[in-house]
C-alpha positions in Angstrom: 0.0 0.0 0.0 1.6 3.2 -1.1 -0.1 6.2 0.5 0.3 9.6 -1.0 -1.6 12.7 0.1 -4.3 12.2 -2.5 -5.2 8.5 -1.9 -8.3 8.7 0.2 -9.3 5.0 -0.4 -6.1 3.8 1.2 -6.5 6.2 4.1 -10.0 5.0 4.5 -8.8 1.4 4.7 -6.3 2.3 7.3 -9.0 4.0 9.3 -11.3 1.0 9.1 -8.5 -1.3 10.3 -7.7 1.2 13.1 -11.4 1.4 14.2 -11.6 -2.4 14.3 -8.4 -2.6 16.4 -9.8 -0.1 18.9 -13.0 -2.0 19.2 -11.0 -5.1 20.1 -8.9 -3.2 22.6 -11.9 -1.7 24.3 -13.5 -5.1 24.6 -10.6 -6.4 26.5 -10.4 -3.6 29.1 -11.9 -4.0 32.6 -15.5 -2.5 32.6 -14.6 0.7 34.5 -11.6 1.4 32.4 -13.5 0.5 29.2 -16.2 3.0 30.1 -13.7 5.8 30.6 -11.9 4.8 27.3 -15.2 4.9 25.4 -16.0 8.4 26.8 -13.1 10.0 24.8 -13.5 10.6 21.1 -10.8 9.3 18.8 -10.0 11.3 15.7 -8.1 9.8 12.7 -5.8 12.0 10.7 -3.1 11.0 8.1 -0.3 13.1 9.9 0.0 16.1 12.1 -1.4 19.2 10.4 0.5 22.5 9.7 -0.9 24.1 12.9 0.4 21.1 15.0 3.8 21.3 13.4 4.0 25.0 14.0 3.2 24.3 17.7 6.2 21.9 17.9 4.6 18.5 17.2 7.0 16.3 15.3 6.2 15.0 11.9 6.8 11.4 13.2 4.3 11.7 16.1 2.0 8.6 16.1 -0.7 10.1 18.3 -1.7 12.9 20.6 -3.9 13.3 23.6 -5.5 16.8 23.6 -7.6 18.3 26.4 -8.3 17.7 30.0 -7.3 14.5 31.7 -10.1 12.3 33.1 -11.3 13.7 36.4 -9.8 17.2 35.9 -13.2 18.7 35.2 -14.9 19.4 31.9 -13.6 22.4 29.9 -11.7 23.8 32.9 -8.9 25.1 30.7 -9.7 24.2 27.1 -12.8 25.2 25.1 -12.8 21.9 23.2 -13.5 18.4 24.7 -10.7 16.0 25.2 -9.8 13.7 22.4 -7.2 11.2 21.2 -5.8 11.8 17.7 -4.1 8.9 15.8 -1.9 9.7 12.8 -2.6 6.8 10.6 -0.1 7.3 7.7 2.7 8.0 10.3 1.7 4.8 12.1 1.6 2.9 8.8 5.1 4.1 7.9 6.5 3.3 11.3 5.0 -0.2 11.0 7.1 -0.6 7.8 3.9 -1.1 5.7 3.2 -4.4 7.5 -0.5 -4.8 8.4 0.2 -6.9 11.5 2.7 -4.3 12.8 0.3 -1.5 11.9 -2.5 -3.1 14.0 -0.1 -3.6 16.9 1.1 0.0 16.7 -2.5 1.3 16.5 -3.2 -0.5 19.7 0.0 0.6 21.5 -0.5 4.3 20.4 -4.1 4.3 21.5 -3.2 2.8 24.9 -0.3 5.3 25.2 -2.6 8.3 24.6 -5.3 6.7 26.8 -2.8 6.6 29.6 -2.3 10.4 29.3 -6.0 10.9 29.4 -6.1 8.8 32.6 -3.4 11.1 34.1 -0.1 9.3 33.4 2.8 11.4 32.3 5.2 10.4 29.6 7.6 8.5 32.0 4.7 6.6 33.6 3.3 5.6 30.2 6.7 4.4 29.0 7.2 2.4 32.2 4.1 0.5 31.2 5.7 -0.2 27.8 3.2 1.9 25.9 
């Protein structure tokens, strides 16, 4: 699969695969954690946009957590709701264009960003091998 900026069908396929992976991840979580995980929207983008890059986000960023952490209060500091963003083309490239590695990286990236939503900092997330 060769993804260029204009190939929507390939991007749509990556999104479909990612959505199915997240469904499987959510099904394996303990009920209370699964409920929290389902409460945060997941957005799928091919790569970080120009605004994100200008703000210092790296071009090889796999995902981002944006917003308030769970339990910090709704809209306390940000006008938009919390969300997880997965950069599908970046994940695909990091996975070496292997579908099995892509699926695994989607899971890992989602769980990493979910960890941030649940209040873990970068060090704590990495200690959990996410």
